[in-house]
NUBA-247543 format. One record per residue (C-alpha): residue in three letters; x, y, z. Coordinates in steps of 0.02 Angstrom, whole numbers, plus 50000, padded with zeros to 5 digits. Layout:
N
{res: ALA, px: X, py: Y, pz: Z}
...
# end
This chain:
422
{res: MET, px: 52688, py: 45976, pz: 46406}
{res: LYS, px: 52718, py: 46160, pz: 46423}
{res: SER, px: 52568, py: 46261, pz: 46364}
{res: PRO, px: 52598, py: 46403, pz: 46241}
{res: ALA, px: 52655, py: 46561, pz: 46330}
{res: LYS, px: 52518, py: 46691, pz: 46359}
{res: ASN, px: 52605, py: 46824, pz: 46255}
{res: TYR, px: 52634, py: 46707, pz: 46109}
{res: ASP, px: 52521, py: 46744, pz: 45961}
{res: PRO, px: 52530, py: 46601, pz: 45834}
{res: TYR, px: 52443, py: 46702, pz: 45697}
{res: GLU, px: 52566, py: 46847, pz: 45714}
{res: ASN, px: 52706, py: 46718, pz: 45712}
{res: VAL, px: 52652, py: 46638, pz: 45547}
{res: VAL, px: 52619, py: 46808, pz: 45464}
{res: ASP, px: 52792, py: 46869, pz: 45515}
{res: VAL, px: 52874, py: 46715, pz: 45439}
{res: MET, px: 52770, py: 46734, pz: 45280}
{res: GLU, px: 52820, py: 46917, pz: 45263}
{res: LYS, px: 53004, py: 46870, pz: 45275}
{res: ALA, px: 52978, py: 46734, pz: 45143}
{res: VAL, px: 52894, py: 46862, pz: 45028}
{res: GLU, px: 53049, py: 46972, pz: 45039}
{res: ILE, px: 53177, py: 46832, pz: 45017}
{res: GLY, px: 53078, py: 46745, pz: 44879}
{res: HIS, px: 53037, py: 46907, pz: 44785}
{res: ILE, px: 52850, py: 46869, pz: 44792}
{res: ASN, px: 52713, py: 46990, pz: 44735}
{res: LYS, px: 52672, py: 47089, pz: 44894}
{res: SER, px: 52505, py: 47151, pz: 44830}
{res: MET, px: 52437, py: 46976, pz: 44801}
{res: PHE, px: 52513, py: 46919, pz: 44966}
{res: GLU, px: 52392, py: 47035, pz: 45056}
{res: ILE, px: 52252, py: 46918, pz: 44999}
{res: ILE, px: 52343, py: 46764, pz: 45063}
{res: LYS, px: 52382, py: 46844, pz: 45231}
{res: ASN, px: 52201, py: 46847, pz: 45290}
{res: PRO, px: 52075, py: 46704, pz: 45305}
{res: GLN, px: 51923, py: 46707, pz: 45192}
{res: ARG, px: 51803, py: 46664, pz: 45333}
{res: GLU, px: 51809, py: 46649, pz: 45523}
{res: THR, px: 51662, py: 46562, pz: 45608}
{res: LYS, px: 51627, py: 46553, pz: 45794}
{res: VAL, px: 51487, py: 46443, pz: 45860}
{res: TYR, px: 51411, py: 46413, pz: 46031}
{res: LEU, px: 51364, py: 46234, pz: 46072}
{res: PRO, px: 51238, py: 46195, pz: 46210}
{res: ILE, px: 51259, py: 46015, pz: 46269}
{res: GLU, px: 51156, py: 45917, pz: 46396}
{res: MET, px: 51282, py: 45831, pz: 46509}
{res: ASP, px: 51258, py: 45657, pz: 46582}
{res: ASP, px: 51190, py: 45726, pz: 46747}
{res: GLY, px: 51059, py: 45831, pz: 46657}
{res: HIS, px: 51134, py: 46004, pz: 46672}
{res: VAL, px: 51175, py: 46106, pz: 46516}
{res: GLU, px: 51346, py: 46174, pz: 46470}
{res: VAL, px: 51386, py: 46289, pz: 46324}
{res: PHE, px: 51549, py: 46261, pz: 46232}
{res: GLU, px: 51635, py: 46378, pz: 46109}
{res: GLY, px: 51685, py: 46310, pz: 45938}
{res: TYR, px: 51773, py: 46378, pz: 45784}
{res: ARG, px: 51801, py: 46346, pz: 45599}
{res: VAL, px: 51920, py: 46458, pz: 45504}
{res: GLN, px: 51932, py: 46442, pz: 45314}
{res: HIS, px: 52093, py: 46523, pz: 45256}
{res: SER, px: 52106, py: 46493, pz: 45069}
{res: ASN, px: 52021, py: 46388, pz: 44936}
{res: ILE, px: 52117, py: 46461, pz: 44788}
{res: ARG, px: 52198, py: 46292, pz: 44750}
{res: GLY, px: 52052, py: 46180, pz: 44798}
{res: PRO, px: 51925, py: 46143, pz: 44936}
{res: PHE, px: 51966, py: 46199, pz: 45112}
{res: LYS, px: 52051, py: 46060, pz: 45213}
{res: GLY, px: 52098, py: 46048, pz: 45395}
{res: GLY, px: 52077, py: 45958, pz: 45559}
{res: ILE, px: 51967, py: 45983, pz: 45711}
{res: ARG, px: 52050, py: 45992, pz: 45882}
{res: PHE, px: 51974, py: 45977, pz: 46056}
{res: HIS, px: 52081, py: 46070, pz: 46184}
{res: PRO, px: 52050, py: 46182, pz: 46336}
{res: ASP, px: 52171, py: 46314, pz: 46269}
{res: CYS, px: 52093, py: 46315, pz: 46094}
{res: ASN, px: 52049, py: 46492, pz: 46036}
{res: LEU, px: 52006, py: 46583, pz: 45876}
{res: ASN, px: 52180, py: 46654, pz: 45849}
{res: GLU, px: 52262, py: 46483, pz: 45865}
{res: VAL, px: 52137, py: 46406, pz: 45742}
{res: LYS, px: 52166, py: 46553, pz: 45624}
{res: ALA, px: 52354, py: 46520, pz: 45624}
{res: LEU, px: 52328, py: 46334, pz: 45600}
{res: SER, px: 52217, py: 46368, pz: 45448}
{res: VAL, px: 52357, py: 46469, pz: 45368}
{res: TRP, px: 52482, py: 46329, pz: 45402}
{res: MET, px: 52362, py: 46208, pz: 45317}
{res: SER, px: 52357, py: 46314, pz: 45158}
{res: LEU, px: 52547, py: 46320, pz: 45157}
{res: LYS, px: 52560, py: 46134, pz: 45193}
{res: CYS, px: 52444, py: 46085, pz: 45050}
{res: ALA, px: 52540, py: 46199, pz: 44931}
{res: VAL, px: 52709, py: 46127, pz: 44985}
{res: ALA, px: 52642, py: 45950, pz: 44960}
{res: ASN, px: 52569, py: 46005, pz: 44793}
{res: ILE, px: 52396, py: 45933, pz: 44824}
{res: PRO, px: 52238, py: 46023, pz: 44764}
{res: TYR, px: 52175, py: 46086, pz: 44932}
{res: GLY, px: 52165, py: 46250, pz: 45024}
{res: GLY, px: 52181, py: 46272, pz: 45212}
{res: ALA, px: 52056, py: 46272, pz: 45355}
{res: LYS, px: 52052, py: 46223, pz: 45538}
{res: GLY, px: 51923, py: 46193, pz: 45671}
{res: GLY, px: 51917, py: 46172, pz: 45858}
{res: ILE, px: 51816, py: 46168, pz: 46017}
{res: LYS, px: 51872, py: 46244, pz: 46181}
{res: VAL, px: 51853, py: 46090, pz: 46291}
{res: ASP, px: 51953, py: 45968, pz: 46396}
{res: PRO, px: 51895, py: 45803, pz: 46319}
{res: SER, px: 51969, py: 45702, pz: 46462}
{res: LYS, px: 51833, py: 45774, pz: 46576}
{res: LEU, px: 51689, py: 45719, pz: 46463}
{res: SER, px: 51610, py: 45547, pz: 46447}
{res: LYS, px: 51600, py: 45462, pz: 46278}
{res: GLY, px: 51416, py: 45508, pz: 46267}
{res: GLU, px: 51453, py: 45691, pz: 46305}
{res: LEU, px: 51592, py: 45694, pz: 46174}
{res: ARG, px: 51475, py: 45617, pz: 46046}
{res: ARG, px: 51339, py: 45747, pz: 46080}
{res: LEU, px: 51467, py: 45888, pz: 46074}
{res: THR, px: 51540, py: 45827, pz: 45909}
{res: ARG, px: 51368, py: 45807, pz: 45831}
{res: ARG, px: 51312, py: 45980, pz: 45888}
{res: TYR, px: 51473, py: 46058, pz: 45820}
{res: THR, px: 51449, py: 45968, pz: 45654}
{res: PHE, px: 51269, py: 46031, pz: 45645}
{res: ALA, px: 51330, py: 46209, pz: 45678}
{res: ILE, px: 51462, py: 46208, pz: 45539}
{res: ALA, px: 51367, py: 46096, pz: 45417}
{res: PRO, px: 51319, py: 46242, pz: 45302}
{res: ILE, px: 51502, py: 46280, pz: 45267}
{res: ILE, px: 51577, py: 46104, pz: 45250}
{res: GLY, px: 51558, py: 45972, pz: 45114}
{res: ALA, px: 51656, py: 45854, pz: 45000}
{res: ASP, px: 51689, py: 45991, pz: 44873}
{res: THR, px: 51688, py: 46137, pz: 44997}
{res: ASP, px: 51780, py: 46103, pz: 45161}
{res: ILE, px: 51838, py: 45931, pz: 45220}
{res: PRO, px: 51878, py: 45913, pz: 45408}
{res: ALA, px: 51996, py: 45782, pz: 45482}
{res: PRO, px: 52065, py: 45729, pz: 45653}
{res: ASP, px: 52186, py: 45839, pz: 45750}
{res: VAL, px: 52236, py: 45857, pz: 45934}
{res: ASN, px: 52124, py: 45749, pz: 46045}
{res: THR, px: 52012, py: 45692, pz: 45902}
{res: ASN, px: 52021, py: 45528, pz: 45807}
{res: ALA, px: 51932, py: 45408, pz: 45687}
{res: GLN, px: 51786, py: 45391, pz: 45809}
{res: THR, px: 51763, py: 45580, pz: 45811}
{res: MET, px: 51764, py: 45583, pz: 45621}
{res: ALA, px: 51635, py: 45443, pz: 45616}
{res: TRP, px: 51518, py: 45554, pz: 45719}
{res: VAL, px: 51550, py: 45702, pz: 45604}
{res: LEU, px: 51518, py: 45594, pz: 45450}
{res: ASP, px: 51357, py: 45520, pz: 45518}
{res: THR, px: 51287, py: 45689, pz: 45575}
{res: TYR, px: 51324, py: 45770, pz: 45407}
{res: SER, px: 51255, py: 45620, pz: 45312}
{res: GLN, px: 51093, py: 45625, pz: 45414}
{res: LEU, px: 51074, py: 45811, pz: 45373}
{res: ALA, px: 51112, py: 45779, pz: 45188}
{res: GLY, px: 50992, py: 45631, pz: 45180}
{res: LYS, px: 51124, py: 45519, pz: 45100}
{res: PRO, px: 51294, py: 45440, pz: 45138}
{res: SER, px: 51427, py: 45575, pz: 45116}
{res: PRO, px: 51597, py: 45490, pz: 45146}
{res: GLY, px: 51694, py: 45628, pz: 45056}
{res: VAL, px: 51648, py: 45760, pz: 45186}
{res: VAL, px: 51779, py: 45703, pz: 45310}
{res: THR, px: 51944, py: 45608, pz: 45310}
{res: GLY, px: 52031, py: 45510, pz: 45446}
{res: LYS, px: 51874, py: 45406, pz: 45474}
{res: PRO, px: 51871, py: 45217, pz: 45506}
{res: VAL, px: 51913, py: 45109, pz: 45355}
{res: GLU, px: 51742, py: 45025, pz: 45373}
{res: LEU, px: 51659, py: 45193, pz: 45339}
{res: GLY, px: 51768, py: 45237, pz: 45189}
{res: GLY, px: 51931, py: 45282, pz: 45275}
{res: SER, px: 52097, py: 45250, pz: 45192}
{res: ARG, px: 52219, py: 45115, pz: 45241}
{res: GLY, px: 52377, py: 45197, pz: 45307}
{res: ARG, px: 52290, py: 45359, pz: 45360}
{res: ASN, px: 52309, py: 45335, pz: 45548}
{res: SER, px: 52499, py: 45321, pz: 45538}
{res: ALA, px: 52523, py: 45440, pz: 45390}
{res: THR, px: 52582, py: 45595, pz: 45484}
{res: GLY, px: 52705, py: 45493, pz: 45587}
{res: ARG, px: 52765, py: 45406, pz: 45428}
{res: GLY, px: 52790, py: 45576, pz: 45347}
{res: VAL, px: 52897, py: 45628, pz: 45496}
{res: TYR, px: 53005, py: 45473, pz: 45466}
{res: PHE, px: 53022, py: 45515, pz: 45280}
{res: SER, px: 53069, py: 45696, pz: 45323}
{res: THR, px: 53206, py: 45635, pz: 45440}
{res: LYS, px: 53269, py: 45511, pz: 45311}
{res: PHE, px: 53276, py: 45641, pz: 45171}
{res: LEU, px: 53368, py: 45768, pz: 45280}
{res: LEU, px: 53498, py: 45644, pz: 45342}
{res: GLN, px: 53526, py: 45580, pz: 45165}
{res: GLU, px: 53555, py: 45760, pz: 45108}
{res: GLU, px: 53678, py: 45780, pz: 45253}
{res: GLY, px: 53770, py: 45620, pz: 45200}
{res: LYS, px: 53717, py: 45523, pz: 45354}
{res: ASP, px: 53634, py: 45353, pz: 45379}
{res: ILE, px: 53469, py: 45363, pz: 45473}
{res: LYS, px: 53509, py: 45193, pz: 45551}
{res: ASP, px: 53648, py: 45277, pz: 45651}
{res: ALA, px: 53536, py: 45415, pz: 45721}
{res: SER, px: 53463, py: 45431, pz: 45895}
{res: VAL, px: 53291, py: 45511, pz: 45906}
{res: ALA, px: 53195, py: 45603, pz: 46045}
{res: ILE, px: 53008, py: 45633, pz: 46024}
{res: GLN, px: 52906, py: 45757, pz: 46127}
{res: GLY, px: 52724, py: 45702, pz: 46127}
{res: MET, px: 52648, py: 45527, pz: 46115}
{res: GLY, px: 52483, py: 45571, pz: 46033}
{res: ASN, px: 52439, py: 45501, pz: 45863}
{res: VAL, px: 52586, py: 45583, pz: 45772}
{res: GLY, px: 52721, py: 45556, pz: 45902}
{res: SER, px: 52673, py: 45377, pz: 45946}
{res: ASN, px: 52662, py: 45323, pz: 45763}
{res: ALA, px: 52827, py: 45407, pz: 45722}
{res: ALA, px: 52908, py: 45321, pz: 45873}
{res: ARG, px: 52844, py: 45151, pz: 45818}
{res: ILE, px: 52901, py: 45176, pz: 45638}
{res: PHE, px: 53077, py: 45226, pz: 45692}
{res: TYR, px: 53085, py: 45083, pz: 45818}
{res: HIS, px: 53027, py: 44952, pz: 45692}
{res: ARG, px: 53167, py: 45008, pz: 45575}
{res: ASP, px: 53296, py: 44982, pz: 45713}
{res: ILE, px: 53323, py: 45169, pz: 45738}
{res: LYS, px: 53359, py: 45210, pz: 45920}
{res: VAL, px: 53224, py: 45312, pz: 46008}
{res: VAL, px: 53309, py: 45377, pz: 46166}
{res: ALA, px: 53169, py: 45486, pz: 46236}
{res: VAL, px: 52979, py: 45506, pz: 46226}
{res: SER, px: 52855, py: 45609, pz: 46328}
{res: ASP, px: 52671, py: 45644, pz: 46358}
{res: VAL, px: 52576, py: 45774, pz: 46460}
{res: SER, px: 52637, py: 45693, pz: 46623}
{res: GLY, px: 52823, py: 45694, pz: 46583}
{res: GLY, px: 52954, py: 45596, pz: 46487}
{res: LEU, px: 53066, py: 45443, pz: 46482}
{res: TYR, px: 53249, py: 45434, pz: 46433}
{res: LYS, px: 53366, py: 45289, pz: 46401}
{res: LYS, px: 53530, py: 45319, pz: 46311}
{res: SER, px: 53537, py: 45143, pz: 46237}
{res: GLY, px: 53359, py: 45159, pz: 46171}
{res: LEU, px: 53182, py: 45134, pz: 46237}
{res: ASP, px: 53069, py: 44985, pz: 46203}
{res: ILE, px: 52936, py: 45079, pz: 46105}
{res: THR, px: 52825, py: 44926, pz: 46081}
{res: ASP, px: 52815, py: 44900, pz: 46269}
{res: ILE, px: 52783, py: 45086, pz: 46300}
{res: SER, px: 52648, py: 45093, pz: 46165}
{res: ASP, px: 52562, py: 44939, pz: 46238}
{res: TYR, px: 52566, py: 45021, pz: 46410}
{res: LEU, px: 52490, py: 45184, pz: 46346}
{res: GLU, px: 52349, py: 45094, pz: 46257}
{res: THR, px: 52265, py: 45062, pz: 46425}
{res: LYS, px: 52153, py: 45212, pz: 46458}
{res: GLY, px: 52219, py: 45322, pz: 46598}
{res: ASN, px: 52399, py: 45260, pz: 46587}
{res: LEU, px: 52530, py: 45399, pz: 46582}
{res: LEU, px: 52718, py: 45394, pz: 46558}
{res: LYS, px: 52750, py: 45460, pz: 46734}
{res: ASP, px: 52692, py: 45290, pz: 46798}
{res: TYR, px: 52791, py: 45185, pz: 46673}
{res: ASN, px: 52944, py: 45095, pz: 46740}
{res: ALA, px: 53072, py: 44981, pz: 46658}
{res: PRO, px: 53256, py: 44939, pz: 46691}
{res: GLY, px: 53374, py: 45081, pz: 46644}
{res: VAL, px: 53233, py: 45204, pz: 46604}
{res: GLU, px: 53253, py: 45377, pz: 46680}
{res: HIS, px: 53104, py: 45494, pz: 46710}
{res: ILE, px: 53129, py: 45670, pz: 46640}
{res: THR, px: 53024, py: 45827, pz: 46614}
{res: ASN, px: 52963, py: 45885, pz: 46445}
{res: GLU, px: 53092, py: 46025, pz: 46444}
{res: GLU, px: 53228, py: 45899, pz: 46486}
{res: LEU, px: 53171, py: 45797, pz: 46336}
{res: LEU, px: 53191, py: 45949, pz: 46223}
{res: THR, px: 53368, py: 45974, pz: 46287}
{res: CYS, px: 53424, py: 45792, pz: 46300}
{res: GLU, px: 53570, py: 45714, pz: 46206}
{res: CYS, px: 53507, py: 45653, pz: 46037}
{res: ASP, px: 53542, py: 45672, pz: 45851}
{res: VAL, px: 53363, py: 45712, pz: 45797}
{res: LEU, px: 53238, py: 45806, pz: 45904}
{res: ILE, px: 53055, py: 45788, pz: 45854}
{res: PRO, px: 52933, py: 45906, pz: 45941}
{res: ALA, px: 52763, py: 45822, pz: 45914}
{res: ALA, px: 52658, py: 45909, pz: 46046}
{res: LEU, px: 52594, py: 46088, pz: 46047}
{res: GLU, px: 52647, py: 46257, pz: 45976}
{res: ASN, px: 52784, py: 46366, pz: 46049}
{res: GLN, px: 52887, py: 46232, pz: 46136}
{res: ILE, px: 53060, py: 46279, pz: 46070}
{res: THR, px: 53077, py: 46458, pz: 46128}
{res: ALA, px: 53239, py: 46558, pz: 46117}
{res: GLU, px: 53282, py: 46500, pz: 46293}
{res: VAL, px: 53255, py: 46316, pz: 46249}
{res: ALA, px: 53343, py: 46335, pz: 46081}
{res: GLU, px: 53501, py: 46393, pz: 46172}
{res: LYS, px: 53501, py: 46230, pz: 46271}
{res: VAL, px: 53458, py: 46097, pz: 46141}
{res: LYS, px: 53593, py: 45966, pz: 46114}
{res: CYS, px: 53524, py: 45891, pz: 45953}
{res: SER, px: 53599, py: 45906, pz: 45779}
{res: TYR, px: 53432, py: 45917, pz: 45685}
{res: ILE, px: 53251, py: 45962, pz: 45722}
{res: ILE, px: 53100, py: 45888, pz: 45630}
{res: GLU, px: 52939, py: 45982, pz: 45672}
{res: ALA, px: 52802, py: 45851, pz: 45689}
{res: ALA, px: 52687, py: 45973, pz: 45782}
{res: ASN, px: 52616, py: 46132, pz: 45707}
{res: GLY, px: 52717, py: 46286, pz: 45755}
{res: PRO, px: 52826, py: 46208, pz: 45891}
{res: THR, px: 52969, py: 46332, pz: 45865}
{res: SER, px: 52948, py: 46517, pz: 45903}
{res: GLU, px: 53020, py: 46651, pz: 45788}
{res: ALA, px: 53152, py: 46694, pz: 45918}
{res: GLY, px: 53193, py: 46509, pz: 45938}
{res: ASP, px: 53215, py: 46494, pz: 45750}
{res: VAL, px: 53345, py: 46633, pz: 45750}
{res: VAL, px: 53444, py: 46549, pz: 45889}
{res: LEU, px: 53440, py: 46380, pz: 45799}
{res: GLU, px: 53496, py: 46460, pz: 45635}
{res: ASN, px: 53640, py: 46547, pz: 45724}
{res: ARG, px: 53689, py: 46383, pz: 45804}
{res: GLY, px: 53686, py: 46294, pz: 45635}
{res: ILE, px: 53549, py: 46171, pz: 45682}
{res: PRO, px: 53441, py: 46131, pz: 45528}
{res: VAL, px: 53253, py: 46131, pz: 45558}
{res: ILE, px: 53133, py: 46039, pz: 45441}
{res: PRO, px: 52976, py: 46146, pz: 45461}
{res: ASP, px: 52804, py: 46085, pz: 45508}
{res: ILE, px: 52725, py: 46131, pz: 45341}
{res: PHE, px: 52831, py: 45994, pz: 45262}
{res: ALA, px: 52877, py: 45877, pz: 45405}
{res: ASN, px: 52698, py: 45838, pz: 45457}
{res: CYS, px: 52613, py: 45848, pz: 45286}
{res: GLY, px: 52599, py: 45658, pz: 45275}
{res: GLY, px: 52429, py: 45666, pz: 45359}
{res: VAL, px: 52351, py: 45787, pz: 45236}
{res: ILE, px: 52429, py: 45695, pz: 45088}
{res: VAL, px: 52348, py: 45531, pz: 45139}
{res: SER, px: 52188, py: 45626, pz: 45181}
{res: TYR, px: 52192, py: 45681, pz: 44999}
{res: PHE, px: 52213, py: 45499, pz: 44946}
{res: GLU, px: 52064, py: 45452, pz: 45056}
{res: TRP, px: 51957, py: 45590, pz: 44979}
{res: VAL, px: 52004, py: 45534, pz: 44802}
{res: GLN, px: 51957, py: 45354, pz: 44845}
{res: ASN, px: 51790, py: 45414, pz: 44915}
{res: ILE, px: 51738, py: 45522, pz: 44767}
{res: GLN, px: 51795, py: 45388, pz: 44643}
{res: GLU, px: 51723, py: 45245, pz: 44748}
{res: LEU, px: 51889, py: 45154, pz: 44752}
{res: THR, px: 51993, py: 45065, pz: 44885}
{res: TRP, px: 52183, py: 45063, pz: 44881}
{res: SER, px: 52303, py: 44947, pz: 44973}
{res: ARG, px: 52410, py: 45010, pz: 45118}
{res: GLU, px: 52565, py: 44974, pz: 45014}
{res: ARG, px: 52504, py: 45084, pz: 44871}
{res: VAL, px: 52458, py: 45224, pz: 44991}
{res: ASN, px: 52629, py: 45220, pz: 45077}
{res: GLU, px: 52721, py: 45213, pz: 44911}
{res: MET, px: 52626, py: 45363, pz: 44843}
{res: LEU, px: 52655, py: 45458, pz: 45005}
{res: ALA, px: 52843, py: 45430, pz: 44994}
{res: ASP, px: 52843, py: 45485, pz: 44812}
{res: LEU, px: 52748, py: 45648, pz: 44843}
{res: MET, px: 52853, py: 45693, pz: 44995}
{res: SER, px: 53015, py: 45656, pz: 44902}
{res: LYS, px: 52963, py: 45774, pz: 44760}
{res: ALA, px: 52911, py: 45908, pz: 44885}
{res: PHE, px: 53078, py: 45894, pz: 44976}
{res: MET, px: 53173, py: 45915, pz: 44812}
{res: ASP, px: 53071, py: 46074, pz: 44776}
{res: ILE, px: 53118, py: 46142, pz: 44948}
{res: LEU, px: 53302, py: 46099, pz: 44923}
{res: SER, px: 53303, py: 46187, pz: 44754}
{res: VAL, px: 53231, py: 46348, pz: 44827}
{res: LYS, px: 53347, py: 46335, pz: 44980}
{res: LYS, px: 53496, py: 46337, pz: 44862}
{res: GLU, px: 53421, py: 46473, pz: 44750}
{res: CYS, px: 53384, py: 46592, pz: 44894}
{res: ASP, px: 53524, py: 46538, pz: 45013}
{res: CYS, px: 53401, py: 46522, pz: 45158}
{res: THR, px: 53342, py: 46401, pz: 45292}
{res: PHE, px: 53231, py: 46251, pz: 45258}
{res: ARG, px: 53085, py: 46345, pz: 45338}
{res: MET, px: 53106, py: 46497, pz: 45225}
{res: ALA, px: 53124, py: 46385, pz: 45073}
{res: ALA, px: 52965, py: 46288, pz: 45114}
{res: TYR, px: 52868, py: 46450, pz: 45142}
{res: ILE, px: 52932, py: 46521, pz: 44977}
{res: VAL, px: 52882, py: 46363, pz: 44884}
{res: ALA, px: 52707, py: 46372, pz: 44959}
{res: LEU, px: 52681, py: 46560, pz: 44939}
{res: ARG, px: 52740, py: 46560, pz: 44759}
{res: LYS, px: 52604, py: 46432, pz: 44718}
{res: LEU, px: 52468, py: 46523, pz: 44815}
{res: VAL, px: 52512, py: 46695, pz: 44746}
{res: TYR, px: 52526, py: 46629, pz: 44568}
{res: ALA, px: 52352, py: 46553, pz: 44584}
{res: GLU, px: 52285, py: 46722, pz: 44644}
{res: GLU, px: 52373, py: 46813, pz: 44500}
{res: ILE, px: 52304, py: 46703, pz: 44361}
{res: LYS, px: 52130, py: 46701, pz: 44437}
{res: GLY, px: 52122, py: 46890, pz: 44459}
{res: ILE, px: 52015, py: 46988, pz: 44582}
{res: PHE, px: 51826, py: 46962, pz: 44588}
{res: PRO, px: 51721, py: 47054, pz: 44532}
# end
């Protein structure tokens, strides 16, 4: 997948979009100044003894943007391009996402600058534990609750949970979400973000008077979000014509066999560039973004749909499964071309919604069925979509602007009624 361009600043991008939403939504500019900046930025250095005995020092981050509506909430990513500015932008998106979903959380994000594919399981475990130790003073079940993100998973969260619990001297399941069910995780959490992407697509096509069963879908990225979304579409007999991973993509006009592809990718080391099946064509990630499809779902990294790519896309709709996949300039091109975009702060909020359900189960010592979790997720996302539609009509703006206005109105109102301390 194409890495974000060097001159692309995700934090500047999200602030620019927020400032436009403040103007269009007639939001209090003075209070917005509080929302614009994170409350805390933390950088930590993590010395790790590698398997061969030598020591490496990794750089880690935790940015806490806003806790005005509840505890900080946000994932931890492991990526070689991870940096403080990216994590800062992601923390803002989390605050907006939680406000759009109307759950009582604020936004945070964490990350380590590392290529996890080059580390052994033991090295990853030691790195995760050292990072957890470094940020332990600022996280907690009623303070800041981490979760999985790019290149982290339930195993990573189990290490975070155990490290924090050892430091606390007691089991502390509420400190982290996205953990294994056996350690207090929620049923339905692993597929929640992908399921939310499916709901987002369904709601948009219903609003457009179209049947989702007739749609063809292309998905960039086969990580947790992209692969789960692909499976959910496929199991509902919706045609997935293209998928991709870091090595490249696959295309088949009549539809790919997602079950077979998923089974293939489950073997460690397998990449799509080596997958072959009758009628399947190998394409690049950019060719996936510009392939023939009804719904394009970028589920990889930020800044994938630039102005240049936006001019070439052949889809009718875009559902942002990744955080920040469309640049500001790309957004303008897509608006001018009349291609609706369901923004990341709504489209991928399924993960944080079910993280909230997991947290509630932990602090109340309850366990819910997968069916109940999925039903509640659909209900919350449906209500959030109706809120966005209402503001879109009120302000005559794009889905992105409407979602930002919904979120910022809630955040700014919370700041107004709280007042300024001291």
